[in-house]
N, C-alpha and C positions, 0 to 999 in steps of 0.2 A: 288925880293925885300922882299916878304913875308917870304921867307926862312931865310933871314938875321934877320928879326924881331923875329921869333919864334925859331931860332937856328937850323933849319933843312937844311941840304944840300943834294941834290940828290946824290952827289958823295959818301956819306956815307950810303945811303940806302942799305938795305940788304933784301934778300928774307926770308920770314918766313917759312923756311923748317922745316920738322919734326926734323931733327938733331939739328937745332938751338933752337927749342922749348925745346927739351930734355936737351940741354946743358945750356941754358941761363935762362930759365923760372923756377922760384920756383914752387914746386909741387902744392901748393894751387892755384896759378895763372894759372898753366897749366890745372888744373881740371876745373876751370871756363872757360877757353878758349875752351877746348874740349866740355864742356857742351853747350856752345854757338853754336858751329858748329853742334852738334847733334840737338839742338833745331831748327836751321835754316834748316837743312836737313829734319827734321820731318815736319816742316811747308811747305816746298817746295813740299814734297810728298803729303801732304794733298791738297794743291792747285792744283797740277797736276792731282791727282785722281778725285777731285771734278769737275774740268773743263772738264775732259774727259767724266765723267759720266753725267754731267748736274745736279748733286745733290751732297750733302755732302757725301763724302766717307772717312772714318777714319781708315779703316783696315791697310793700308800701314803705316800711321803715328803711329798707335798703335804698329805695328810690330817693328818699329824703337825704340819707347819708351821702349818696352819690352826688345829688344836686349840690350839696354844700361842700363836701370834703374832697371831691376829685380835683378841684382847682380852687383852693381857698382864697387866693388872691382875686380871681375873677368873682367869686362869691361875695367877698367883702365889698368889692367895687359895685356890684349890682345892689347889694343891700344898702350901702351908704347912699347910692343914688336915689333909691326908693325913700330912704329916711329924709333926704333933703327935699325930695319932690312932695312928700306928704308929711310935713313936720308935725301936723296936729294929731296924727294917728298914733296909736300905741305900737311899739315895735313888734310885739307878738302878733298883732292883727296884720301888720304888713308882711311879716314872715310867713304867717299861715296862708295868706292870699297868694304870695309868690310860690310857695310849696304846692298849694292846691293846683295852680296852673300847670305845674310840671308833673305832679304825681297824682293827680285826681284826688279821690277820697277813698 
């Protein structure tokens, strides 16, 4: 019933794959979307490291921020290349993989 009210139908739902993001999302929105994923991954890393250590640990989170924000033009180029190379994957999966290669776990 709620789907009828808001105009959403599960039969029309689509996976937000990297290919769909590159094809359908304008560049400005895509940048905000990617930045949101990066922020979420950085905070998740901070929480994981802090819980494991029993005290605040920011090195992993800083690594993620440095990887992305030190040169955002180069970062977006790398990310968009990965999205185009692996269009069937979810953007968060691709970003997590790229970050893990740079910042371990």
